[in-house]
DOKEPA-206998 format. One record per residue (C-alpha): residue number from 1; residue in one letter; x negated, y, z. Coordinates in nm, 2 decimals. Layout:
BEGIN
node nr = NUM&rest = A&east = X&north = Y&up = Z $
...
END
This chain:
BEGIN
node nr = 1&rest = M&east = 0.00&north = 0.00&up = 0.00 $
node nr = 2&rest = S&east = -0.15&north = 0.33&up = -0.11 $
node nr = 3&rest = L&east = -0.10&north = 0.70&up = -0.08 $
node nr = 4&rest = T&east = -0.04&north = 0.93&up = -0.37 $
node nr = 5&rest = V&east = -0.25&north = 1.24&up = -0.42 $
node nr = 6&rest = E&east = 0.07&north = 1.45&up = -0.34 $
node nr = 7&rest = E&east = 0.11&north = 1.27&up = -0.01 $
node nr = 8&rest = K&east = -0.25&north = 1.33&up = 0.08 $
node nr = 9&rest = G&east = -0.22&north = 1.69&up = -0.01 $
node nr = 10&rest = A&east = 0.10&north = 1.73&up = 0.20 $
node nr = 11&rest = F&east = -0.08&north = 1.56&up = 0.49 $
node nr = 12&rest = K&east = -0.37&north = 1.81&up = 0.47 $
node nr = 13&rest = R&east = -0.12&north = 2.09&up = 0.48 $
node nr = 14&rest = D&east = 0.13&north = 1.97&up = 0.74 $
node nr = 15&rest = G&east = -0.08&north = 1.71&up = 0.94 $
node nr = 16&rest = V&east = 0.22&north = 1.47&up = 0.91 $
node nr = 17&rest = L&east = 0.33&north = 1.20&up = 0.67 $
node nr = 18&rest = I&east = 0.66&north = 1.01&up = 0.71 $
node nr = 19&rest = R&east = 0.74&north = 0.68&up = 0.54 $
node nr = 20&rest = R&east = 1.11&north = 0.58&up = 0.57 $
node nr = 21&rest = G&east = 1.21&north = 0.21&up = 0.61 $
node nr = 22&rest = L&east = 0.85&north = 0.09&up = 0.61 $
node nr = 23&rest = T&east = 0.91&north = -0.17&up = 0.88 $
node nr = 24&rest = T&east = 1.13&north = -0.48&up = 0.81 $
node nr = 25&rest = P&east = 1.44&north = -0.54&up = 1.02 $
node nr = 26&rest = D&east = 1.31&north = -0.87&up = 1.15 $
node nr = 27&rest = T&east = 0.99&north = -0.71&up = 1.27 $
node nr = 28&rest = I&east = 1.19&north = -0.44&up = 1.44 $
node nr = 29&rest = R&east = 1.43&north = -0.69&up = 1.60 $
node nr = 30&rest = R&east = 1.15&north = -0.90&up = 1.75 $
node nr = 31&rest = A&east = 0.98&north = -0.60&up = 1.90 $
node nr = 32&rest = V&east = 1.30&north = -0.44&up = 2.04 $
node nr = 33&rest = S&east = 1.41&north = -0.77&up = 2.19 $
node nr = 34&rest = R&east = 1.08&north = -0.79&up = 2.40 $
node nr = 35&rest = I&east = 1.10&north = -0.42&up = 2.50 $
node nr = 36&rest = D&east = 1.47&north = -0.44&up = 2.60 $
node nr = 37&rest = E&east = 1.41&north = -0.73&up = 2.82 $
node nr = 38&rest = S&east = 1.13&north = -0.54&up = 3.01 $
node nr = 39&rest = Y&east = 1.34&north = -0.22&up = 3.02 $
node nr = 40&rest = R&east = 1.64&north = -0.38&up = 3.17 $
node nr = 41&rest = K&east = 1.48&north = -0.63&up = 3.41 $
node nr = 42&rest = G&east = 1.13&north = -0.50&up = 3.49 $
node nr = 43&rest = M&east = 1.17&north = -0.13&up = 3.54 $
node nr = 44&rest = T&east = 1.29&north = 0.08&up = 3.83 $
node nr = 45&rest = P&east = 1.35&north = 0.46&up = 3.84 $
node nr = 46&rest = D&east = 1.03&north = 0.50&up = 4.04 $
node nr = 47&rest = D&east = 0.83&north = 0.36&up = 3.75 $
node nr = 48&rest = I&east = 0.95&north = 0.61&up = 3.49 $
node nr = 49&rest = P&east = 0.72&north = 0.91&up = 3.56 $
node nr = 50&rest = A&east = 0.40&north = 0.69&up = 3.54 $
node nr = 51&rest = Y&east = 0.53&north = 0.50&up = 3.24 $
node nr = 52&rest = S&east = 0.61&north = 0.83&up = 3.06 $
node nr = 53&rest = R&east = 0.25&north = 0.94&up = 3.10 $
node nr = 54&rest = R&east = 0.11&north = 0.61&up = 2.98 $
node nr = 55&rest = T&east = 0.34&north = 0.34&up = 2.84 $
node nr = 56&rest = F&east = 0.66&north = 0.15&up = 2.92 $
node nr = 57&rest = A&east = 0.64&north = -0.23&up = 2.94 $
node nr = 58&rest = P&east = 0.26&north = -0.23&up = 2.98 $
node nr = 59&rest = E&east = 0.26&north = -0.60&up = 2.98 $
node nr = 60&rest = L&east = 0.36&north = -0.60&up = 2.62 $
node nr = 61&rest = G&east = 0.09&north = -0.37&up = 2.49 $
node nr = 62&rest = N&east = -0.11&north = -0.64&up = 2.32 $
node nr = 63&rest = S&east = 0.18&north = -0.87&up = 2.23 $
node nr = 64&rest = A&east = 0.20&north = -1.01&up = 1.88 $
node nr = 65&rest = E&east = 0.55&north = -0.87&up = 1.84 $
node nr = 66&rest = L&east = 0.44&north = -0.51&up = 1.91 $
node nr = 67&rest = L&east = 0.11&north = -0.52&up = 1.72 $
node nr = 68&rest = A&east = 0.30&north = -0.65&up = 1.41 $
node nr = 69&rest = L&east = 0.47&north = -0.31&up = 1.39 $
node nr = 70&rest = Y&east = 0.13&north = -0.18&up = 1.28 $
node nr = 71&rest = T&east = -0.06&north = -0.47&up = 1.13 $
node nr = 72&rest = Q&east = 0.21&north = -0.63&up = 0.92 $
node nr = 73&rest = T&east = 0.41&north = -0.33&up = 0.79 $
node nr = 74&rest = G&east = 0.18&north = -0.14&up = 0.56 $
node nr = 75&rest = A&east = 0.11&north = 0.12&up = 0.83 $
node nr = 76&rest = A&east = -0.25&north = 0.00&up = 0.87 $
node nr = 77&rest = D&east = -0.30&north = 0.04&up = 0.49 $
node nr = 78&rest = L&east = -0.17&north = 0.40&up = 0.51 $
node nr = 79&rest = A&east = -0.40&north = 0.48&up = 0.80 $
node nr = 80&rest = T&east = -0.70&north = 0.34&up = 0.61 $
node nr = 81&rest = G&east = -0.60&north = 0.55&up = 0.31 $
node nr = 82&rest = L&east = -0.63&north = 0.86&up = 0.53 $
node nr = 83&rest = L&east = -0.93&north = 0.77&up = 0.74 $
node nr = 84&rest = G&east = -1.13&north = 0.54&up = 0.51 $
node nr = 85&rest = E&east = -1.22&north = 0.31&up = 0.79 $
node nr = 86&rest = T&east = -1.05&north = 0.24&up = 1.12 $
node nr = 87&rest = T&east = -1.14&north = 0.07&up = 1.45 $
node nr = 88&rest = P&east = -0.94&north = -0.24&up = 1.53 $
node nr = 89&rest = V&east = -0.60&north = -0.18&up = 1.69 $
node nr = 90&rest = T&east = -0.55&north = -0.40&up = 2.00 $
node nr = 91&rest = T&east = -0.27&north = -0.23&up = 2.19 $
node nr = 92&rest = A&east = 0.06&north = -0.05&up = 2.14 $
node nr = 93&rest = Q&east = 0.20&north = 0.23&up = 2.35 $
node nr = 94&rest = I&east = 0.58&north = 0.20&up = 2.41 $
node nr = 95&rest = Q&east = 0.75&north = 0.53&up = 2.48 $
node nr = 96&rest = I&east = 1.11&north = 0.55&up = 2.59 $
node nr = 97&rest = R&east = 1.30&north = 0.86&up = 2.66 $
node nr = 98&rest = V&east = 1.56&north = 0.75&up = 2.91 $
node nr = 99&rest = P&east = 1.91&north = 0.89&up = 2.92 $
node nr = 100&rest = E&east = 1.93&north = 1.19&up = 3.14 $
node nr = 101&rest = G&east = 2.28&north = 1.09&up = 3.24 $
node nr = 102&rest = E&east = 2.15&north = 0.76&up = 3.37 $
node nr = 103&rest = F&east = 1.83&north = 0.89&up = 3.53 $
node nr = 104&rest = P&east = 1.89&north = 1.25&up = 3.61 $
node nr = 105&rest = G&east = 1.58&north = 1.46&up = 3.67 $
node nr = 106&rest = V&east = 1.34&north = 1.17&up = 3.65 $
node nr = 107&rest = Q&east = 1.19&north = 1.24&up = 3.30 $
node nr = 108&rest = Q&east = 1.12&north = 1.60&up = 3.22 $
node nr = 109&rest = A&east = 1.06&north = 1.75&up = 2.87 $
node nr = 110&rest = K&east = 0.69&north = 1.75&up = 2.78 $
node nr = 111&rest = E&east = 0.51&north = 2.07&up = 2.71 $
node nr = 112&rest = M&east = 0.35&north = 2.14&up = 2.38 $
node nr = 113&rest = H&east = 0.02&north = 1.96&up = 2.38 $
node nr = 114&rest = V&east = -0.25&north = 1.77&up = 2.19 $
node nr = 115&rest = D&east = -0.30&north = 1.41&up = 2.32 $
node nr = 116&rest = G&east = -0.60&north = 1.33&up = 2.53 $
node nr = 117&rest = V&east = -0.71&north = 1.70&up = 2.58 $
node nr = 118&rest = S&east = -0.68&north = 1.86&up = 2.93 $
node nr = 119&rest = C&east = -0.41&north = 1.61&up = 3.03 $
node nr = 120&rest = P&east = -0.25&north = 1.72&up = 3.36 $
node nr = 121&rest = H&east = -0.31&north = 1.37&up = 3.51 $
node nr = 122&rest = L&east = -0.67&north = 1.35&up = 3.40 $
node nr = 123&rest = D&east = -1.00&north = 1.53&up = 3.47 $
node nr = 124&rest = P&east = -1.01&north = 1.83&up = 3.23 $
node nr = 125&rest = N&east = -1.36&north = 1.74&up = 3.14 $
node nr = 126&rest = E&east = -1.25&north = 1.40&up = 3.01 $
node nr = 127&rest = L&east = -1.15&north = 1.36&up = 2.65 $
node nr = 128&rest = R&east = -0.93&north = 1.07&up = 2.54 $
node nr = 129&rest = T&east = -0.89&north = 1.17&up = 2.18 $
node nr = 130&rest = F&east = -0.85&north = 0.97&up = 1.86 $
node nr = 131&rest = S&east = -0.80&north = 1.04&up = 1.49 $
node nr = 132&rest = L&east = -0.44&north = 0.96&up = 1.39 $
node nr = 133&rest = L&east = -0.12&north = 0.88&up = 1.57 $
node nr = 134&rest = V&east = 0.11&north = 0.62&up = 1.41 $
node nr = 135&rest = G&east = 0.47&north = 0.61&up = 1.54 $
node nr = 136&rest = V&east = 0.73&north = 0.34&up = 1.46 $
node nr = 137&rest = V&east = 1.09&north = 0.42&up = 1.52 $
node nr = 138&rest = L&east = 1.27&north = 0.15&up = 1.72 $
node nr = 139&rest = S&east = 1.61&north = 0.32&up = 1.79 $
node nr = 140&rest = D&east = 1.83&north = 0.56&up = 1.61 $
node nr = 141&rest = I&east = 1.71&north = 0.92&up = 1.65 $
node nr = 142&rest = Y&east = 1.98&north = 1.11&up = 1.46 $
node nr = 143&rest = D&east = 1.99&north = 1.42&up = 1.67 $
node nr = 144&rest = P&east = 1.71&north = 1.63&up = 1.85 $
node nr = 145&rest = Q&east = 1.90&north = 1.57&up = 2.18 $
node nr = 146&rest = C&east = 1.81&north = 1.20&up = 2.15 $
node nr = 147&rest = G&east = 1.48&north = 1.28&up = 2.31 $
node nr = 148&rest = A&east = 1.31&north = 1.35&up = 1.98 $
node nr = 149&rest = L&east = 0.94&north = 1.42&up = 1.94 $
node nr = 150&rest = H&east = 0.89&north = 1.78&up = 1.81 $
node nr = 151&rest = Y&east = 0.58&north = 1.85&up = 1.60 $
node nr = 152&rest = L&east = 0.44&north = 2.17&up = 1.46 $
node nr = 153&rest = P&east = 0.36&north = 2.13&up = 1.08 $
node nr = 154&rest = G&east = 0.03&north = 2.29&up = 1.00 $
node nr = 155&rest = G&east = -0.05&north = 2.33&up = 1.37 $
node nr = 156&rest = H&east = -0.35&north = 2.11&up = 1.34 $
node nr = 157&rest = L&east = -0.54&north = 2.39&up = 1.15 $
node nr = 158&rest = T&east = -0.45&north = 2.65&up = 1.41 $
node nr = 159&rest = V&east = -0.55&north = 2.43&up = 1.70 $
node nr = 160&rest = A&east = -0.88&north = 2.33&up = 1.54 $
node nr = 161&rest = R&east = -0.97&north = 2.70&up = 1.50 $
node nr = 162&rest = W&east = -0.88&north = 2.76&up = 1.86 $
node nr = 163&rest = F&east = -1.09&north = 2.46&up = 1.98 $
node nr = 164&rest = D&east = -1.38&north = 2.60&up = 1.77 $
node nr = 165&rest = D&east = -1.36&north = 2.97&up = 1.87 $
node nr = 166&rest = E&east = -1.20&north = 2.99&up = 2.22 $
node nr = 167&rest = W&east = -1.17&north = 2.66&up = 2.39 $
node nr = 168&rest = S&east = -1.43&north = 2.48&up = 2.59 $
node nr = 169&rest = L&east = -1.45&north = 2.15&up = 2.77 $
node nr = 170&rest = G&east = -1.30&north = 2.18&up = 3.12 $
node nr = 171&rest = M&east = -1.03&north = 2.43&up = 3.03 $
node nr = 172&rest = T&east = -0.69&north = 2.32&up = 3.14 $
node nr = 173&rest = E&east = -0.50&north = 2.48&up = 2.85 $
node nr = 174&rest = Q&east = -0.40&north = 2.22&up = 2.59 $
node nr = 175&rest = V&east = -0.30&north = 2.45&up = 2.31 $
node nr = 176&rest = P&east = -0.33&north = 2.83&up = 2.24 $
node nr = 177&rest = P&east = -0.06&north = 3.06&up = 2.38 $
node nr = 178&rest = E&east = 0.11&north = 3.12&up = 2.04 $
node nr = 179&rest = I&east = 0.15&north = 2.74&up = 1.99 $
node nr = 180&rest = D&east = 0.27&north = 2.69&up = 2.35 $
node nr = 181&rest = R&east = 0.57&north = 2.91&up = 2.27 $
node nr = 182&rest = E&east = 0.68&north = 2.71&up = 1.96 $
node nr = 183&rest = R&east = 0.96&north = 2.45&up = 1.97 $
node nr = 184&rest = G&east = 0.85&north = 2.25&up = 1.67 $
node nr = 185&rest = T&east = 1.03&north = 2.04&up = 1.41 $
node nr = 186&rest = P&east = 1.22&north = 1.74&up = 1.55 $
node nr = 187&rest = F&east = 1.13&north = 1.40&up = 1.41 $
node nr = 188&rest = L&east = 1.45&north = 1.22&up = 1.33 $
node nr = 189&rest = G&east = 1.48&north = 0.87&up = 1.19 $
node nr = 190&rest = E&east = 1.61&north = 0.52&up = 1.19 $
node nr = 191&rest = P&east = 1.46&north = 0.20&up = 1.31 $
node nr = 192&rest = G&east = 1.18&north = 0.11&up = 1.07 $
node nr = 193&rest = D&east = 1.07&north = 0.46&up = 0.98 $
node nr = 194&rest = V&east = 0.70&north = 0.54&up = 1.04 $
node nr = 195&rest = L&east = 0.54&north = 0.87&up = 1.13 $
node nr = 196&rest = L&east = 0.17&north = 0.93&up = 1.07 $
node nr = 197&rest = M&east = 0.05&north = 1.24&up = 1.25 $
node nr = 198&rest = H&east = -0.30&north = 1.40&up = 1.27 $
node nr = 199&rest = H&east = -0.42&north = 1.39&up = 1.62 $
node nr = 200&rest = L&east = -0.45&north = 1.77&up = 1.63 $
node nr = 201&rest = V&east = -0.09&north = 1.84&up = 1.54 $
node nr = 202&rest = P&east = 0.06&north = 1.99&up = 1.86 $
node nr = 203&rest = H&east = 0.38&north = 1.83&up = 1.97 $
node nr = 204&rest = T&east = 0.63&north = 1.81&up = 2.26 $
node nr = 205&rest = V&east = 0.91&north = 1.57&up = 2.35 $
node nr = 206&rest = A&east = 1.26&north = 1.67&up = 2.46 $
node nr = 207&rest = Q&east = 1.48&north = 1.52&up = 2.72 $
node nr = 208&rest = N&east = 1.73&north = 1.25&up = 2.60 $
node nr = 209&rest = L&east = 2.08&north = 1.38&up = 2.65 $
node nr = 210&rest = M&east = 2.24&north = 1.08&up = 2.47 $
node nr = 211&rest = P&east = 2.37&north = 0.78&up = 2.66 $
node nr = 212&rest = F&east = 2.12&north = 0.53&up = 2.52 $
node nr = 213&rest = P&east = 1.74&north = 0.51&up = 2.53 $
node nr = 214&rest = R&east = 1.52&north = 0.65&up = 2.26 $
node nr = 215&rest = V&east = 1.25&north = 0.40&up = 2.18 $
node nr = 216&rest = M&east = 0.93&north = 0.43&up = 1.98 $
node nr = 217&rest = A&east = 0.60&north = 0.24&up = 1.95 $
node nr = 218&rest = Y&east = 0.28&north = 0.43&up = 1.90 $
node nr = 219&rest = F&east = -0.06&north = 0.33&up = 1.78 $
node nr = 220&rest = R&east = -0.37&north = 0.55&up = 1.84 $
node nr = 221&rest = I&east = -0.60&north = 0.50&up = 1.54 $
node nr = 222&rest = S&east = -0.96&north = 0.61&up = 1.53 $
node nr = 223&rest = H&east = -1.23&north = 0.65&up = 1.27 $
node nr = 224&rest = P&east = -1.52&north = 0.42&up = 1.37 $
node nr = 225&rest = D&east = -1.74&north = 0.73&up = 1.44 $
node nr = 226&rest = H&east = -1.48&north = 0.92&up = 1.64 $
node nr = 227&rest = A&east = -1.59&north = 0.82&up = 1.99 $
node nr = 228&rest = S&east = -1.94&north = 0.96&up = 1.93 $
node nr = 229&rest = R&east = -1.82&north = 1.30&up = 1.81 $
node nr = 230&rest = R&east = -1.50&north = 1.38&up = 2.00 $
node nr = 231&rest = L&east = -1.58&north = 1.75&up = 2.04 $
node nr = 232&rest = E&east = -1.68&north = 1.79&up = 1.68 $
node nr = 233&rest = A&east = -1.36&north = 1.63&up = 1.57 $
node nr = 234&rest = L&east = -1.15&north = 1.88&up = 1.77 $
node nr = 235&rest = R&east = -1.32&north = 2.16&up = 1.58 $
node nr = 236&rest = D&east = -1.33&north = 2.01&up = 1.24 $
node nr = 237&rest = P&east = -0.99&north = 1.86&up = 1.15 $
node nr = 238&rest = W&east = -1.12&north = 1.66&up = 0.85 $
node nr = 239&rest = L&east = -1.44&north = 1.51&up = 1.01 $
node nr = 240&rest = D&east = -1.26&north = 1.18&up = 1.06 $
node nr = 241&rest = Y&east = -1.09&north = 1.19&up = 0.72 $
node nr = 242&rest = P&east = -1.34&north = 1.14&up = 0.44 $
node nr = 243&rest = P&east = -1.08&north = 1.03&up = 0.18 $
node nr = 244&rest = L&east = -0.92&north = 1.37&up = 0.20 $
node nr = 245&rest = A&east = -1.24&north = 1.58&up = 0.15 $
node nr = 246&rest = E&east = -1.17&north = 1.66&up = -0.21 $
node nr = 247&rest = I&east = -0.79&north = 1.67&up = -0.18 $
node nr = 248&rest = P&east = -0.64&north = 2.02&up = -0.20 $
node nr = 249&rest = S&east = -0.36&north = 2.11&up = 0.04 $
node nr = 250&rest = S&east = -0.03&north = 2.05&up = -0.13 $
node nr = 251&rest = L&east = 0.19&north = 2.36&up = -0.20 $
node nr = 252&rest = T&east = 0.51&north = 2.15&up = -0.22 $
node nr = 253&rest = S&east = 0.73&north = 2.08&up = 0.08 $
node nr = 254&rest = Q&east = 0.69&north = 1.75&up = 0.27 $
node nr = 255&rest = E&east = 1.06&north = 1.65&up = 0.25 $
END
C-alpha cells in the first residue's frame, strides 16, 4: 500500500493523513471484543485518571488482536511511506473517553499539547517523543462531543519554529501561547478509519458527552534514528521523514 504524491504533499502541509475504512471489520471486531471485556470487568472509576495518562487495558498492549490493527491493515506500509524506515512496533495504546454521564468529573478534557514533551506527570527534562502517531478508530465518532481528538492542521510547523527559537528542555509549556488558545479540528470517523499524524501536530481531547465510550487504539511510530536525536527532531519537523524531503507542500485541501 503506497501514498500518492498528493497525499505526501498534504501531509507536509497539514501534518495529518486520514485513510477511511483501512481496517477490516473482522480485525476491528476481535480488538473491540478484547477491549470491551477489560473495560467492563477489569476497570474501576479510580483507574480512569491513570489510564487516561497512559493506556486503558494495559494487559492488552502487546496482544495479537491489538497489534494486528497496525501490522495487518496497511497502516504499517503507510507509516513506512512517510518515514522510510521504522522501528518495530511492539505495543498498542488504548485510549477510551468514558461517558461523562456515567463517570462525572473523572476524566477532564486535555489541554493542547505535543506528546512526550513537558508532560504534567513526568520530569520536564524527560522527552518521550516519537515520529508519527497512528490512530485506529474502534467506535463511532460522529460528533465532536463523542470525546473526539482535536488537532491543529499545520500546527507542526508553528510548533517546530517555537521549539527552535524559544523553547528549551526543562520548560513546562508544551505549546506556544497562540497554539494553546486554539480549539483544533475534531477528528470524526467510523470503526476502521485510520489517522496518521505527525508527532509535532498539537492536539487536545474533549470530554465525552455521549452515553457510550469512545475507543481508539494508538501506535507510536519512530524512525530508527529518532531516539538519538529527539531534540533535533523537535526543531526540524522533517528530520525523521526522508521520503518527504523533495515533496512540496500541497496547495489542495486535505478532505
